[in-house]
N, C-alpha and C positions, 0 to 999 in steps of 0.2 A: 715263894710259892712251889710247893712241892712237885714234883714232875710228872703226877700223875694229875695233880691239877691244873698244870701247865697244858700238859696234852689235851685236857678236855676242853680248856681254853681256847686252844689253836684250831681244834675240832668245830667249834661253834662260830668262832669269828669267819671261817672258810667258807661254812655250810650256808651263814646268813648274810655276811657281807665281803662275799669274794672281792667285787669290786674295789672296795675300800681297803682289803688286803694287798691287792696290788697295786693300789694307789701307793700306800705306804712305803712297799719294797722299793717302787721305783723312784720315789723321791729320796729314800734313802740311798739308792744307788747313784743316783744325780750327786746328790750333796758329798757322798763317797767321791765321786771324781771333779769336785770341786764345781759342777754345773747346777746352778740356782735360779728357780723360778717360783712363784708365789701364786700356787694355785689352788690351796686348800680353801675348803668352801667358807671357813671364817677368815681368812686372811683380808684385814683390810683395806690393802692397796694389790690388787691382783696385779701379776704381769703374764707377756703372753711370749716373751723372748727369754732364751736362757741368758744368763750372764757366766760366763766361763772364764775361771783363773787358770792359766797355765802353767802360772809359778806359785808363790803363796798366796793363800787368801787374805784380800785387803779387806776388812768389815767397814773400815770407812771409805770406801770406794762410792762414787755415787756418779751412776749412770746417766747419760740425757738429761744432765742437768736437772733432776727430779729428787730432792733431797728424800720423798717418800720410801723409795728405794732403800735408802742407807736405813730409815728407820724400822723399816719392814725385817729387813735382814737382820739387825740387831735385836730383834725380838726371840730369834733362835730358835722357832718353831719347828725346823728341820731336825732339831734335836730330837724330838719326840717320835718323828719319823725313825730316825734309826732306834730311839728302843721299842717302838712296834715292831720294826722290822725285826729285831731282835728276838723276841718274844715269839714272833712267826716263824723263824727259822733256825733258831740258837745257833745262827753263825757270827763267831767273835768278830768278825770283818767290821760289824756294825758298832759294836763296843768299842771297837779301836779307834774308828774313824770319831766317833762322837768324842773319847777321851784326848784324841790328840787335838782335834777341831777346839775343844773346851779350851785347852791347856794354850792353844795360839790366841784363842780370844781374851783369856783372863791374863795374859801376859802382855799383850799390845793395845788392849782398849781399856785402860783404868780411869777409874773415875777422878782422880786428879788430874788427867791429863787436857790441856786446852783443845788440842785435836781432837780429841773423843768426846766432847760434852756434846754432839749432835747425838751420839749412841746414848749420852746418858741423861736424855730427857726423862722425866719423872715416869711418862707412860711405859716408855720403853724399859724402864727398870723394872715397874710392876709385872709387866707382862713376861718379859724375858727371867725373872724369878721364879714365875708358876709355871713356865715354861721347863727351865733347867730341872727344877725338882722334879718335876712329871717324869720328864727323861730320865735324870737319875735311877728315880724309883723305878723304872721299868730295866734299867740295867744294870740295879745294883748288884744281882747275882754275879756279875761278869768280872773277871780279873783286871780289866782296863779299868771298870768305874773304881775298883777298890786301890788301885794304884794311884789314883787323883783325887782320893778323898780327900787328903789335907788341903790342897788347893780348893775343892769344891765347896769345902765347907767356909773358908775364908772368904771365897766369891760371894755365898750365901749371907755371911757377915757385914760385907762391906755392901750388898744393896741393902739390905735390912737399915744400915746406919744412915744410909744415903736418902733411903725413902723416908725415914724418922725424921731428918733434918729439913730435908727439902717439900713433901708433899702434903704439909697442912698450910693453910692459907684461904682467903676467901674465894680464890680462883678453884682450887681442888675441891673446894665444899660443894660448888653447883657445878662443876663439869665431871664428865666420864671419867678424864685424867683420874680425880680423886680416888675413885672408885678402883680403877685399875692399878693403881700404884699401891693403893693400901691394902687391897685384896693379896698384893703380892707379898706385903707384910705378914699377914695373918696366915698365909699358905707357910713360909719361913718359920713363925713363932711355932706352928704345928709340926712342922718338920723337925726341926731343935728344940723342941719342947721347953720353946720359950715363955712363960706365962706373959712376961711384961709385954712382949712383943704383940701376942695375941689381945692383950687387953687394951692397948693403945690402937692397934687396930681397929679392933670393934668399936671402940669409941669413936673413932674416924668415920668409920663405915657406917653407924646408926644412924650419926649428924648427916652424912652425904645423904641417906636413904630418906630420912626426912627432907632435907631440902631440893633434891631433885626428882622424887617421885611424887607425882600426884597421886591425889586420894584415890584417881579411878585406878593406878596401876601405871601408868604409862611414864614413862622416864621424859623429863620437861623437854629434851633436845629434837623431840618429834620426829625421828629417824628409827624404825623399826630394826636395824642392823645396831645401832649403838644402844639401844633399849635392850638388844638381846645381848649384846655384850655386858652392860652392867648386869643384868638381871641374871646370866651365868655367872659371874662372879659371886653374888649375893648367894644363889643356889651353891655355891661352891663351898662357901663359908658356913651353910647351913649342914652340909655334907661332912665336911672335915671337922666341925663342933662336934662329931660323936666321939673324937678321940683328943679333943681340947681341952684345955683346962678352963679355959671362958667361953663361954657358949653366948650365942646372939638371945636378945630378949624375945618376948612372944611376939611384941607389937612387928618386931624385925622380920620374923618367919612369915607373918598373916601379910605382911606388904609384899614379900617376895613372892606370896601365893599369887597375890593379886596380878603382880608380873608377870607369872605362868600364865594364867588365862588371859592377858593381853596378847601374848606370844602366840597361843593357841588360837586366838580370834583373828589377828592378824594374816595369819596364813589364808592363803589363797587356795583353791580346792587341790590344787596340784604339790601342796604344801611348803609352798614356797613363799617367802616374804614380798609384800608390795613394795615398789620403789620408791617409798615416799620419803621425801628428803635424800640424806645423803646415806642410802642404802643400797646394795645390790641385790640381783636376783638369786636369793639363797634358800635352798631347802632347810628348813630350819627345825625339821621334827626330829631332828638328835636332841636339840635342847629342851623341845615339850617331853619327849620321852624321858629325858633325865629329870626334868622336873614332876613328870608324873609318878618316878619311882623315890623322888625326895621326899613328897606330901603325900605317897601313897593314895593318888587320885585316878579312879577311874574315868572321871571327865576328861581327864587331861593326856590319859593314855589313849583314849578314843582318837585325839588327833595325831598323836606321835607314831611312832612304829610300832609293829606287832611284837617285835622284840627290843631290849633295852639297846641303846645304841650303842656305837661301836668304840666310841672312844670311853665311856664310861665303863663298860663292860672290860677294857684294859685295865680301868684303875681299881675296879672294886670284885672283878671274878665272878666265877660261875654262881655264887650264891647269891648276889644280887641278880643275876639273869631270872635265877627261880624265883626269887620274891619278885621279880617284874612282873614275871608271866603270871603268877597268881592274884594279882589286882583285877577285877571284873571290870571290864570296859563300861561305861555309859556315856549315852549321847548327850553333848550339850545343848542348850536352845541354841536356835540359829540366829539369834540378834544380839546383837551387845552395844549399849549406849554408853559411852565413856565419857560423862559431862563436864569433868574436870579439864580433861584435854581436848575435847570438841573432835572426839572420834567415833565414828559410827559404823557398826558392820551387819552386813546381814547377807543371808544365803538361803539357797532353795533347800538344798542337805548337806550331810557331810558327807559328801563323795565326791569321787574325783572329778566327774561330770557334772557336778552340780555349778549352779550359776551364782554371782557372788557381787555385793555391792558395798562399795568403800565410799565414805564421805568424809572430809574433814573440814572444820570450820573452828580452828583454835589459834593457839600462840604460833608465832614462828617457830621457837625452837632454837632460838641465838644461831650461831655459826652453821651447824647441820642440819638446819632446817632451810625447806624452799618457800617461796611464793604461792604458796598453796591454798589459800583461803577459799573455800566453797568447791574444791576439786572434788569430782567424782572419779573412781576406777570401776570398771565394770568386766566380768567376766563371765562370759555365756558357755554354758554345758561344758566348764571346764576349760575353754579356750580363752586367751587375754584379748579383750576389745577395745575396751578405754583405758588408754595406760598413762601411768607417769612416766616422765622421760627418763628418770635415773640421774647420775651426777657428774659421772664419767673423770672429773678431774680435779685436785684440789690447788693446781697452779693457775694464780689469776690471769683472766683473759677471755677469751672467747669459748674455750673449753668447760670453764666454770660458769662463766655468766649465762651463757645460752642455756644450761640444763638447769640453773637454780631460778631465773626470772618467771615472772607471769607467764610469758608467752610459750613457754614450755608445759604448763599444765592447763587442765581443762576448766578455766574459769571466764569471767568477763573482765576485759581492760576498758577503761574510760579514759578518754581524749587522748590514749598512745600511750599513758603514765604508767610507769611502773610503781609497784604497791611499796617495793624494798629496795630501792636504788642502791647498788652494790658500791660499797666504799673499796673492800679488798674480797678476797677469797672468804671473809667472815664476818665481815661488820657492815652494817646498811648506813647510810644518810638518814632514814627515817623509819617510824615503825607505825604501827597501826593496832587497831583491837577489832577482836572478833567478838561479835554479838549474836544474840536471838539464836542458839543453836538448840535446837529441838528435836526429838525421834517421836515417832508412834506408830504402833503395829496392830494391826486388826484383820480378822479374817482375811488372812493371806494377803494382805495389800500393808505396804511398808511405806510412811512419808519421813522425811530429814528435812531441816531445813538451817539457815545459818546466813547471817549476814555480816558487813564488816565496815569499819569505819576510815578505811583506806583514802576514799575520795570525799569523804564528808569536808573537809575544807574547802572543796571544790566544788560541793554543794551537790553532791550525790550521795545517797545511800544506797548501796546494792546488797541486795536479798535474794537468796535462792533457795526456792523448794523442789523437792525430788519427790516424786510418787512413783513407785515399784508394784505394780500388779504383778506378783511373784509367779504366779500359775498361769499366767494369761499371755508371757510374752512382749509385756508393756512395760516402758519406763518413759515418764515423762519428766522432762526439768520445765521449771518454771523460773524465767529470771525477771525479778521485779527490781526498777531502777527508778527509786524517788529523787527527784531533780529539780532544781531550779534552774532556769536558763537550758539554752541548747547544748547539747554534747554530742559527740562521735561514739561509737561503742564497736569493740571487737569481741565476738564470743567464740572460743577454740575449743576443740574436741581431735584429741590425738589419738590414732589408732595402733594397734598391735602391728609389729612386721607383717609383711606379705599381705595386707588388706589394702585393697585398693579402693579410692573413693570415685564414684561414677557419679558426675553432677546429672539435677534432671530438674530445672526451675529451681522451686525453694524445697525441692527434696535431693536425698543423695543417697544413693546402694553403697552400703559397705558390707561386705563379707554376707551375712544371711540377713543383715538388718537393712530396712527400709527406716530413713530417717525424715523426717518431717519437719520443717521452720514454719511457724507459725507467729505471725505479729500486724498489729495495724501499722505499723513502721515499714517503711521500704527497705527489704533486706536483700542484699546482695551476697549468695554464697559463692565462696570459691574453694579451691582444694591446693595445698602446699606441699611441698617436700622438707619433713621435718629429721629429727634424729632421737634415737633411744638407745641408752646405755645400762646394758645389762650387768656390766662387770665396771670396776675401775680400769681406765685408760682404753676403754672398746666402746665404740657405737656401730649402730648400723641406721639403716634410711628405713623412714616409715614417711606415712602420711596423715595429714591432719586436716578437718573441715572448718573453714574460717566464714564467719556471718557477719559482715560489717552492716551498722545502721546509724540514724541519726535520730534524734527527736529533741524536742523542746518542751521542756516538762516530763512528767510521769510517762513512764514507757515499761513494756513486757515484751518478752519472747517465750514462746514456748518451742520445746523440742520434744518430737515424740520419735523413740526408738522403737521400731517393732519389728521382733525375731519370731512373728507367728507363721504359720503355714501359709495362711490366706491373710493378705495384706488391710489393715484397716483402713477406712477412709477418715482421716481425722478433720473435724470442719469444727470452727468457732461458732458458739450458740449465742443468741440474743439472751441475758438473764433480765427476768422482771421481777420487781416488789408484787410478792403474793396479795399485800393488803393494799397497796397505795395504787399498783395498777402501772406505774412507772417503769421506764426500762432504765437500767442501772449504766452508768457509764462504765468506759473500758478501765479506768482508773480506779474503780471501785472492786467490781468483780466482774471474772470472766470466767466462760465453762467451754470445755469440748465436747464434741461425739466422735467416740470412737467407736466405729461399726466396721465389722464383716459379717461372713456368713456366720462363723463361731462365735463371735466376741459382740456385744452390744454394751459399751460404758460411757456415762456422764459424769464427767469430774468437773468439780466446780473449785477455784480457785479466788479468795476473797483477797484482794489486795489491801485493804484496809476494813473499817467496821463500817457496816451499812444498815444496819438495824435501827433505825428510830421511827416514832417510839419503841413498837414492837414491830417485828417483821421477819418474814423468812422471803426466800427466792424462788425462781420457778424457773425452769430451762428444759427443754427436752422432753419433755411430760413428767419432769420430776421436780418435786418441791423438798425443800430443806433448809439447814441452817447450819455455819461452821465456814472456817477459813479454808478447808480441805477437805472436801466428802467426794466419795466416791458411790454411782449407782450403779448396779449392775443389771442394765433392763431386761437380759435375758433369765433372769431370776426373779422378776417380777418387781426390783427394788426400786420404786417411783415416788413413793412417800417417804420412805426411812431407807437412807444410805449409811455407810459408811462413815461415820464422820472423824477424821485423822486429827486434823487441827480443829480447835474450836475458835 
């Protein structure tokens, strides 16, 4: 890069990303002083205490018996900080530190050394290969980088040989490990202009994409963080292919585009990922911005940053910054239903203070997935309200189990029995199937539903319907429990930190919301103290609302969340047959009146078919048909409501 181009790049980075610039320099200074902490937004296992080496750096050190520290350290992410600090300051000390630490690592962590085996897992090899090449590219103009060129090239070749020999089997075909390691091989192939490496890496990556990514664009492990890591590598391949001899297929590019849209819709209004499965609270707009540039997509750009993200700008320079600025922003839809993976998203607006609802009812997602079938997360006017617990740790024990199991999610538990009893940090003793996932949106109302067969062998089918009256501050959850015999049930809702649960009979006040529980069963409401982990190895206290009840045969419970300025009165209504004149039983069809000075709705939930031979229902002065229908009585809707599910 010419000096005038580098000067322009520095000015741009300091103008738009001053905090990131200071972060890179601080991390480089720490690493120069042999002080290490993992605090980059995409570090898979963050830490909060420095590990300091007084003498020579030991790359195989394991503090506090957590091998994840060794794995993260040997990805050598801090080498990129050396490169970025060098680009920002032109200070040779960063290039010298990179060269000396690379040489130490190269000579002490050998691929054929048994003691170094943990540092040579295939995932570490792939991530490290990508990181050291990116770092070297940033530092290539320095004297220190030129002096270690021969060893650096040898290390790239050793990494490529290792990945070629070890990163292709049935496990890598289905795991993020395969993508992260073979992506490193493709990066090396482009860097070394080795078409054979490029061809083999791309062959593997295209098979991995076909296997790992559902048709709707979700990476099968059901973790937004790992989806993002895999998507990042696929995006990188597309970006690098401009300089490569071997290029990905059109099908590869289009599926990567789908993954980019999933990333965008997953974002909460603050631009952060939901803590679904093994996911931290990460601002992922950098990745969305990168994908917007790659695909020249105005919809994606509107979900990312106004300027091209910090890291991509370092890699591509000011030409890419100007090309990104030329992309015209377009606002995406506010709903997305991902039917293959069972993920549904809805929001009021694409703004920071919007409200956002996420529903999941799909596959577990193997080791990185959590017991969250039927889980909902909710953001009210830009602030977390109903939350997922996060992951906390990969070390098997309470730190792992308590955040992964069903009690950590906003779900229903039957007979105190876990859906996915854990065998260890990654495997379960039994699995089950999600069914009946559906979505509908009409007239500003949104409906979601899904059930699972986790308790089917015990005689219970659990189904959840969710109704969001988006512009009226009302969220209604209907849990349907189709059962034989008597069973005990527990319904849980976990709230963001700082929200206090105040019980009032069958109601609770939490922040701005009034929560009302309605059922023919005898309900017992209680509050408890839980925990939420926004980052690996970190947790904070929060509170949850628990509703316990028992029933013999079919049971249902409604939960009404009211965020409105005037509280609705939520009352169950008698539902009659319009033609036969009979009153329907509550195990067939139920309705609620939701009335305040400003709002007046009747919502009808049919649990089973009721029209025999031909029939409609009537309740609260409204007549209609369907298994989920909303009547807005303020607008005179009494004969024709909004039917969301037939």
